[in-house]
C-alpha positions as semicolon CSV with decimal commas, in nm:
position;residue;x (nm);y (nm);z (nm)
1;M;0,000;0,000;0,000
2;E;0,295;0,232;0,059
3;K;0,393;0,199;-0,305
4;V;0,042;0,297;-0,417
5;K;0,047;0,606;-0,193
6;K;0,392;0,703;-0,324
7;Y;0,283;0,659;-0,686
8;Q;-0,040;0,848;-0,625
9;K;0,154;1,141;-0,482
10;I;0,394;1,145;-0,779
11;I;0,112;1,128;-1,035
12;L;-0,073;1,414;-0,868
13;Q;0,244;1,626;-0,859
14;V;0,305;1,566;-1,231
15;L;-0,057;1,649;-1,313
16;E;-0,037;1,967;-1,104
17;E;0,274;2,077;-1,293
18;Y;0,102;2,031;-1,627
19;A;-0,225;2,183;-1,505
20;S;-0,039;2,503;-1,421
21;I;0,057;2,550;-1,787
22;K;-0,208;2,759;-1,959
23;S;-0,233;2,758;-2,336
24;P;-0,154;3,103;-2,477
25;F;-0,380;3,018;-2,771
26;M;-0,680;2,915;-2,561
27;P;-0,681;3,133;-2,247
28;E;-1,046;3,053;-2,172
29;V;-0,977;2,679;-2,156
30;E;-0,918;2,544;-1,804
31;N;-0,691;2,259;-1,702
32;L;-0,873;2,038;-1,452
33;I;-0,728;1,756;-1,247
34;I;-0,975;1,477;-1,187
35;A;-0,859;1,236;-0,917
36;D;-1,044;0,933;-0,787
37;T;-0,803;0,844;-0,508
38;K;-1,019;0,560;-0,381
39;N;-1,018;0,370;-0,712
40;H;-0,686;0,515;-0,835
41;H;-0,786;0,697;-1,154
42;Y;-0,615;1,028;-1,237
43;Q;-0,671;1,262;-1,530
44;L;-0,580;1,603;-1,659
45;V;-0,870;1,737;-1,865
46;R;-0,890;2,054;-2,074
47;M;-1,232;2,214;-2,076
48;G;-1,378;2,546;-2,182
49;W;-1,435;2,753;-2,493
50;Y;-1,201;2,837;-2,776
51;K;-1,359;3,098;-3,000
52;D;-1,699;2,941;-3,075
53;R;-1,597;2,579;-3,006
54;H;-1,644;2,383;-2,687
55;V;-1,321;2,214;-2,581
56;H;-1,325;1,902;-2,365
57;Y;-1,058;1,637;-2,385
58;T;-0,827;1,428;-2,171
59;V;-0,461;1,526;-2,185
60;F;-0,333;1,255;-1,949
61;H;-0,503;0,958;-1,787
62;F;-0,325;0,733;-1,538
63;D;-0,452;0,439;-1,336
64;I;-0,281;0,248;-1,058
65;L;-0,365;-0,120;-1,099
66;D;-0,192;-0,405;-0,914
67;N;0,079;-0,167;-0,783
68;K;0,165;-0,051;-1,136
69;V;0,105;0,282;-1,305
70;W;-0,088;0,245;-1,628
71;I;-0,064;0,526;-1,881
72;Q;-0,408;0,516;-2,042
73;E;-0,383;0,841;-2,239
74;N;-0,112;1,088;-2,338
75;R;-0,221;1,351;-2,590
76;T;0,111;1,533;-2,585
77;D;0,453;1,483;-2,736
78;V;0,594;1,452;-2,382
79;K;0,758;1,121;-2,293
80;I;0,554;1,101;-1,976
81;D;0,688;0,758;-1,880
82;E;1,038;0,907;-1,860
83;E;0,910;1,191;-1,641
84;L;0,738;0,944;-1,410
85;I;1,061;0,744;-1,380
86;E;1,259;1,061;-1,301
87;A;0,998;1,148;-1,037
88;G;1,048;0,814;-0,861
89;I;0,823;0,552;-1,019
90;A;1,012;0,232;-1,099
91;A;1,040;0,168;-1,473
92;K;0,921;-0,190;-1,420
93;D;0,601;-0,051;-1,266
94;I;0,497;0,158;-1,569
95;C;0,265;0,000;-1,824
96;S;0,108;0,136;-2,139
97;G;-0,265;0,092;-2,169
98;M;-0,236;0,251;-2,514
99;E;-0,042;-0,045;-2,653
100;H;-0,226;-0,349;-2,784
101;P;-0,191;-0,631;-2,526
102;A;0,016;-0,838;-2,769
103;M;0,263;-0,551;-2,806
104;R;0,295;-0,468;-2,435
105;R;0,542;-0,747;-2,362
106;L;0,773;-0,615;-2,632
107;V;0,759;-0,258;-2,502
108;E;0,793;-0,357;-2,136
109;G;1,069;-0,607;-2,218
110;A;1,269;-0,333;-2,390
111;R;1,244;-0,114;-2,081
112;A;1,339;-0,381;-1,825
């Protein structure tokens, strides 16, 4: 359980860092952190209005499942797995939910 608490804290810190970055092109769009700490789901969502368009999308989505951090969404060019490792999450505990299950072993094997 200590590992889960540590990983939760790291994920929330990373999300807070990114949430503090406002888009100069869309100043009316808010960055919202959505955290379900009981079930271990964490998201950074952009929501608001850009000109006459409603904006609502997930930038990052992480889950903690079986003591591992699952990257479920990354709509940036940031190598978020590397940032999570630098922040203190073990490389062996990071999984990609965006990879097809058949490909996950190859990706995780390359990292180990």
